[in-house]
Steps between C-alpha positions, in 0.01 A plus 500: 500500500187295568219450248146462629241349264134567571621815674157662536326186628385419852839353593736662248415853609599413856818331377599824328440695822704254707793513257495880478496522881804271507686730259495261204497612139170382352367453149125443506330313216133558430260480207424873523800705614315829453254422779743324737530775765810347658744670739740761370824347378346171389563426132176385333483293180257284304483135600497388135840660435673288769772758576715287728848629410696597808269320743638264763164369623141479380166464676287268286124546524323198344229724352762631257559156348160337560410265217831531313766390746805688627751364249550818298533716809745264668714465188518879469586523869791258456624686189482830689707381794219465756620278783192448714125452452239533774176331395160600631364149531220350711454257787270310261810336347513277809164340420566269210228312320236553234272803501756750631569734205642776719747263660587348163578841350722610786673162519587524130627854549721397791643215290581738214678736737703222661599364157623843387829471686433823689499519878141491620260554785131406480268701724191289571216699656158362576183708464561867425311752713415673172283202405240688705468749215273241338236607755544874447213555257253311718610697806472833322142411402378345824573328828507136386775308321389185318754226446588136560592335830461773763707296746792437262830598663793690353786693659502807274838665464555870445671550164753733662626204704544288188692790349719543807614138477550525123707817536734333747547211261575743217754702696684231694623143469346351814189362329661356186370149436218539751121498451344659809128445549329819616169564674326767697502479882138379542278231357168665415181372342348687207222612733755638748688682225184671380423597859845656536448701181170617648681625810747687278230673294279568803191293425398141575549254215413133477595212274219288362594159365386390154524150348839407349343465154367855516840626612672331206243649262555847643877470471492373142257777413762742626764359269665232717571181299266218599776262611651766725163600646415138580844447655469807722150419623603141571805623692282736704270210585792291619604777742162527676556445870875460445700803615779595262858431603686812612854536370772668709710584192395863457613588850813282474612665180392861559551515875149629572153345534281459193235765448143408592201482267341777708795726415461417131127576515558835672744597224252419222168638621465713187458186290200391706333836558 
């Protein structure tokens, strides 16, 4: 049996689908089992209960242990006979230095997992395609998205591709001890991403750049911690005019090309309409 934490999240939900399609027995952990709406045959339980007995592998979503560390979960996993942990990490762990709270958090999580004595794989995606949901309210209300650094580059990855790699690491042994970096197949600026969403929803959209200070203020007003907001806006600025590196790992591991941002946008038009 395989336990999936964060099973109703942007990645976890796809992990569940991948495992079910592969014929695996799945126990899905979520904060609200009653509203999970997961496939038939999937056992659903509360995250807080940590029901890991009988599991051989666990998908570890960092959101489940954010701010408190993974020690309790990993100790319970070891006691329960879990043999393998697949961590949803981040490519940000590769950029060491001050002012990188996202990288710091994931680096600490990876270290905890490696120190647990369990076999491990760290999946390190870059920008999620679902980051575009941050623009959804503006798009529903009008045709302009306001944000920092219109020409900042990312290579947004479809969450289903992250999940496909994670599922293979959970089921097999080939990726044990590896930390594949994942990306989407194209480097796109924020302005280009908004344009692609416009094509998906059937109306022209444009991205209008605002000063970095205003972007930080908007993010902190929406609940993002100041240090994290400043780090993100600074990172976006550093990527202006610098196309994101495209990783071949998704295709190498899954045997098929990574999904495009246009495909992701076409699948999520309801969020922007």
